[in-house]
Phi, psi and omega in degrees: 000327179297322178296319178307307187294321179300308187295318180296315182293321177297321178299318180298318186289315182301318179305319176292321175302314183293329182289326183288318183292326175295317181295316188290313180270353181061038175269141175258123184248126176274093188294342177280315189251031177216172182216157175227152180227137173234123178244114181259103174056020175069019172248343177215134173234131177252117176250118179254137181088031176286152177236010174154150177265122181272310181216139179239124181208172180285335182239357168199151176224141184241120177239130179282130169232176181316111168075005183202180176240133165263118178251128178251125178254144170180212178223140176054039180286141183223142171279093181288321179207147176216129178234189185298333185232350186228154176224144173238119181239130179246157181139199182264095187284123178259326187195149175234134175228153176247120183233000000 
C-alpha cells in the first residue's frame, strides 16, 4: 500500500511540474504526439507519452514513444507502473538512450 500512495503522489506532482514548465516558458505541448522523460536521482524514470513496451529486463527496458524508442539501462530494473500513456521504471538507472 505504501508504494501505491507514493506513485499516486509522484504522478500528481509530475503533472504539475510539466504544467509549470509549459506556463513558465510558454511552450505548447502536443500531448498526443510528444513525450516527456523525468529521471529522478537515477532511481526512477517516468516516461509520459509511451506508445508501447518493447522489452522488459533486469538490465534494460525499451519503450516506444513518438517516432523513436527510449532504452533505459541499469541494474535491478522493474516496471513499477504502466498506464495508457505513462511508464514508471525503478531501479539503479545507469543510462537512457533515444534510438
